[in-house]
N, C-alpha and C positions, 0 to 999 in steps of 0.2 A: 569455470563459468560462475560458480558461486561468488568467487572473489570479485569478478568484474561487476556482478549484479550489486553486491554490497557497496563497492566503490561508487558506482553510478548513483545508487540511491542516496548514499551518504553525502555526496557532493550536492545533490539537489536539496536535501533537507538542511544541510549546514548553511547553505546560502540564504535560507529563510530565517535562520536563528540568529544571525548577526544583528547586534544592536547598534543604535546611533553612536557614533564615535569610533566605530570600526570601519568606516567607509561607506556605510549604507544610510540612505536617507531615512528620516523618521517615517513611521507608518502613516502619519497623517499628512505627509508632504503631498502636494498636488502631483498627479500622474504626469509622466513625460508627455510632451506635446505630440510626439509621433507614436505613442504607445498604441498597439492594435486593440480594437474593441473586441472583447470576448463575447461570443454568443454561446450561451450554455446549451449543451446537448445532453438532455436527460434520456437515458436509455433504460428500458425495462429489462429485468432479469438479472442484473448484477446484485441487487439487494433483495433477499428473500424475506426480510422482516416486514411487518406491517408498516404502511406508509404514514400512519398517524404520528405527528411530531409531538414531542413532550420536552419538558425542561431538562430531562436527563437522558435524552435519546442518545444511544451509543452510535459509534461510527462517525462522529464529527459534527452532529447537529448541535443545537443550542444546549449548553451545559452551564450557563451562567457566565457573567462577564469575568469572574475571577479565575476561571479555569485556564491553565496555561499548557497542560499536557493533554493532547488530543490524539486519538488513534487514527492513523491513516488507513481506514478499512471500512467496508460496508458494515451495516449493522449485523447482517447475517449473510454469508456467502458460501457458495460451493468452492471447493478447491480440489485440484487433481494431484498436485505434488504432495508427497509424503514428508517432504522437508521444505516447506515454504519459507519465504522471507517475510519479515514483519517490520513495520516502521510506524513512527508516531512523531507528532510535533513536539520538539524538545530541544534542550541545550546539548550541543555536540560534545561538550566537556563534562557534562553531568553524569552521575551514576543512576542507573535505573534497575529495578528488579523486574525481570520478565517472568511471567508464569503462564503455563498452558495446562489445562486439565480437561478431562472429558466430563460430560454432563452426568455420567453414571456414578462418578466418585471413585472410580477404580484406577485412575491414572492421573499423575500430576508431575510436572517437570518445571524447574525454575533455574534461572541463572542471572547473576548480576552482570550488567553490561555498561560500557561507557558509550554515551551517544544514543541517538534515537533510531537505531536499526539493529536488527538481529536476523541473520540467516540461520534457520534451524540447523544445528550442527550435526556432523556425522557421528559424534560420540553420544548423541541423545537417542533414545528409542524412537524409531520412525512412527509417524502417525498411522493410524489404522484405517483402511478403507471402510466406508459405511458408518464411521463414528463421528459424532458431533462433539466439538471442543469449544471451550471458552479461552480466550487469551487476553491478558491485561498487563499493564506495566504500572509500577509504583515508583515515582521519583524519590531519590534519597533525600533531597532538600525540600523542606516545606515551602520554600520560596517559589518552587515550580508548580505550586497548586496541589490540590488533592488528586488522588489517582482517578483517572477517568473510568467509567463503566467498561466492562469487558465487551469484546466483540465475539461473535459466534462464527465458527467455520464448520462446514459440513464436508467431510472428506468423501469424494465420490466413491461409491462402491457398487457392487452387484452389476445389474444390467447397465446402469448409468456409466460405470467405469469401463465396462466392456465396449460400449459404444464409443467412448472417448478413445480407448486403445485402438479400436478399428479405424477411427478417423485419422489418428496420428500415424497409423501404419501405412496409410495411403499417401502420405506426404513424402515426396522424393524430389531429387533434382537440385540444381545449384541454388535455388531460392528457398530451400527447405526451411531454413531458420525463420525467414520472414513469414512463410506460409504457416509454420507452427504457431508463431505469435498471433497471427490473424485467426487461426483456428480457435485458440484459447479465447480470443476476443469474441468471436462469433458464438462460442459456447457459453459465454457469460461467466467465464472463470477468471474473476478479477485479479486474484493474487498471481495466478500463473501467467496471465497476460502481462501484468506489470513486470514480473521477473524477466520474461522473454524480451519485452521491448527495452527494458533497462540494459540487458546484456547486449542487444543489438546496437543500442546507442553507444555503449562502451566501445564497440568495435567500429562503428560508423558515426562518429560524433557530428558530422556535417550533413547528415541525411535528414532533411526537414520533415519528411513524411513520418519518420519514426517518432519525432517529438509530437507531431499532430496526433498520432494514435495513442501515445502514452498520456498526453494531455487530456484526451477524451476519456480515458480511464480514470484519471485523477478527478475529472469533472463530475464523476458520479458520486463522489464522497465530499460532503460539504467542508470538512476540515482540510481536505487536500486541494481546495480550489486555488490557493496561492501557488501550489505546485503546477496545477493546470495552466495558470496564467504564465508561469515561467516557461513551460514547454511550448505553449502557443506562441509566445514571443520569439522563441528560437525557431519556430516553424515558419515565421513570416520574414 
């Protein structure tokens, strides 16, 4: 499942990183005549951080015109998985240093990766329920801009996790995978929902409703709006 999630995410991100001369129109080219109009759907609950914008706001808002590496993540979000997947705007052939650490300063894990995605691997210590973490990436090349500010994830624990476990335990039947993805969406678990919908898209690449749902998730993160546009285009 992890492999299909990473492949699906990597394809989406790599399609945005292609530069003119590789078959993609320049970013300032006029939109296609028949391109669908995107209506932004802002939903409460996916981002737990204050809504006040600033020049260095994490999670994809304005960071200055020179920034090239942006995290595809809410500023602060709940997560259920103890091994979530992470992604950022970047060069698919570039090297990045990924790091995640808890806010208490007792845990830190890092790894060098090629390309703008990382599925937290099985050989790394699992994240702990109830703990808050910061994750960030640092591009190896200075041409990719300075490292973006970290994003915050809060791993569901205690009663919150028990309620999620209970809800997931009630999901059964032939449409359980879709129901699980929708449950994560309804619970405002952004990372988990993106992972589930990406896995479903990998298995059902022609199902428009899956792109619509994942696009709505991407639409909650300013940096990921181009990913939302790409998914909405596939859904139409």
